[in-house]
N, C-alpha and C positions, 0 to 999 in steps of 0.2 A: 374489413377493407374492401375497397373496390373490387368486384370479381371480374368485370368486363370493361372496366373504364377506359382501356386502351385499344385504340385501333391496331390493326394488322400491320406489322412491319416485318421487312425481310430479315431472316436470322443473319447475323454477321459476327464472326469471331474477331475480336480485337485484342492483339496481344498488349498488355498494360501491365508491365512488371517493373516495380520499383528497383533501383540499382543494388539496394541493400539485399533484396530477396534473391536477385540473381546471383550475386556474389556469394551469398551464404549457402545457396542451394546447388550450385554448380549445374550438374545434369539431372537435377531432381525433376521428377514429372510434374508438370504444371497443374495447379489446381484450377479447375475450369468452372466459372461461376456464371450462371445464367441470370439475366435480369432484362427488363424492357427499360430502355434509356428514354423514357417518355413521362417521367414523374418528377419534376424538380421540386425542391432541391435534393431529393434522395437518389433518383436515377435520371441522369441527363448526359449530354455532351457539351463541351465547351466551343468556342467559335471555330476552332480548328478541327472539330469532330471528335476530339479525344474524350473518352468516357470520363466523367467526374460526378461528384455528390456524395452524399452520405454513405449510400451502400457501397459505391466504388472504393471509398476510402476504407470502409469496414472490410470489404473483401480482400483489400491489398494488405491491410495490417494483420488479418487473419492468416493469409497466406505466407506472410513474412514470418509469423510466429511458428509456423509449421516448416520453415526452411524451404519453401517452394515458390516458384513464380506464379503469377496469377494471370490468367486469360479471362477477360470478360467477354461472354458471348451475349450479344444483343438478339432478343427473341420475343416475339409478341407475347403478352401476358398469358393468353389462352394456351400457348404452345410451352410454357415453362414446365409444367408437371409432366407432360409427355416426354420432353427432352430429358428431364431428370430420371424418369422410369426407365428409358431406353439407353442411359449411359452417355448421352450426348454432352451432358454437363455433370459436374460432381456435386454441386450445390446450387441452390436458388436463393438469392438474396435480393429481393425485389419488392420490398413494402408489403409482403404477403402476409395476410391474417391466417393464423393457425386455427382453422376450423375443424370440426369433427368430420364434416364430410371430406375435406382434403386429407385429413389423418387416415382414411381408409385406404388410400393408396400411396402415400409418402409418410416418411417420418419427419418429425419437427424437432429442432433444438429448444433449449430453454428460451423462452421470450427474451428479446432484447429492447423492445419497445412496448410500452403499455399505452394504449390510445382508446378510442371508442368512437360512438355515435353521438353526435351533436345536432343542435337544431339552428338553422338560419331562419329568422321570422321576419315578416314585414314590420316595418318601423313602428307602426301603431298597434301591433298586436299585444293582446293582454296575456297571451300564453305564457305561464311560468314553468311548465314542464311537459314532457311527451304525453303524460295522462290527458292533459287538457285538449289535445288533438283528437281523441277518440270520441268525437260527437258528430251528429248529423250536420251537414252543411260545411263541415271544415274540409279543405282541400290541402292534401300533402303531397308535394312533389317529391319524387326519388328518381334516381338514375338506375336504369334497367340493369339487373344482374349484380347489384351492390348488396352489401349486408344491410344497407338502409332499405332497400327495396323488400328484402327478405323479413326485416322486422316489421315494416309497415303492413305487408299484406298478411303477416301472422298475427298481428297484435292490434292493429287499429281498425277493427271490424266496422265501425259505424262511419269512419271518415271517408271521404272519396280520394282514392290514391290516383295520382297523375304520374304515370310511367313514361320518362323521357329518355331518349338515347344519349344526350349529353349533359353534363352537369352545368354548363353554361346555360342551357335552356331551361333548366330547373331554377337556376339563379335568377334568371329573368322573370320567370313566373311570379317569384316571391317579390323581386324589386318592383315589379308593375303592380303588385296587388292582387294578381289573379290567383295565387295559391297562399295559403297561411304559412307554411313551413315547407322547408327542404332539409331532409335527413341525409346527413353525409358524415364523412369522417372528420375528426377534430381539426387537423391542420387545414384541410380544405375549407372547413366552415369559417375558420378564422380569416384565410386570405380572401374569400368571397365577401365576407363582411367588411373587410378593410377596404375593398374596392367598391363597395356600395353602401357606404355609411349613412348617406342621405336617406336611403330608402329602406335599409335593413337594420336589425339588430341580431345578436347572436347568444345563445346560452352555450358556452364552451365547456360546462362541466359535463362529461359523457353520461349519458343515462344507460347505456349498455357498454361494458368494458370489453375490449378486444385487445389482442397481443399480436405482434409481428414477430416471427420466427424464421429461422433459417431452414429451408426445405432440404431434406436428406434422402437419399435413395433407401427404401426399406432393406434392412439387413446390413447395412454399412455401419455396425455398431462402433468400430473403431474410429472412423471419422466423426460420427455423432458425438462420442466421448471427447475427442479433441476440440470440436467447435464448443461444446458446453464448458469445457475447461477455458478455453479462449474467452468466452463471453464473461464468465465470472472474473477472470483476471483483468480483462479490459475495464470492465466496470469499476473494480477496485482500484485501478491505476488512473481512473478519471478519463478514460478514452471516450466514452460517450458523451460525458461533459464537454470535452474539447470539440467533438464533432458538431455539438449543438452551438457551440461559440463561434465555430467556423462557417457554418451554413444557415443557422437560425437564430443569430443573436438578437436581431430586433423582435422577433416573434417570441422568443424566450423572454425577453425583458417586458413585453407587453402582457404576457401571461402571469407573470409575477406582479405587475401592477393590478391585474384583475383579479387576483387571488385565485387563479385557476393552476392546476397541476400541469407542469410541462411534461410532455409525453417522452422526451429524449433524456 
């Protein structure tokens, strides 16, 4: 997933505890969860500034299962792992891909979302898969620092890789026919295609699988076991299905119509 997709925002702690968690926990220590509230519908704020989204609800339900109130701490994406390592937050739930590089410095829970890299193509493109991009004269747009960027530079040796700072700029390159493809995550690829159907098409079946997981400080084995147990039970009880219906209902229906596996 996006490794540097988010601009810097000031860290701000926001107490966001549901009444059930507070009443059940009494004076229990809050569960402090770090995320960057800049990636709707997963991490965002409502018009009043209150944290909301898939990850916020997931964090709230996790804390409730542990009998603890939850504190959502809004931190720039690049600052999440340092905040976790230094103990400023207990967990990171922020659409974070569990990569081998990140696992050198933090632990991850079991995956809770399976997603991957997909292709946004110009409308008249004959490309049928990522292998078709590895040819001279093909221009592939990527957002700097993303796993799409890493994939392109590591695997598409013959193509011309166009590295851009913003995903909107990459979409524009494809929409205007200046680039043949944009490699990005599945949900964003779908959204970008929906906004530019007259000039683009999408291949929504991921060519590289990725998983999002909860970031946990190394050595905190007890909390890791609790998070893993929660994820397993939450899935069995239909919790993730309900989150998909709550925040991604239209997208979920469209994926079903297209015959593509939905990530949540």
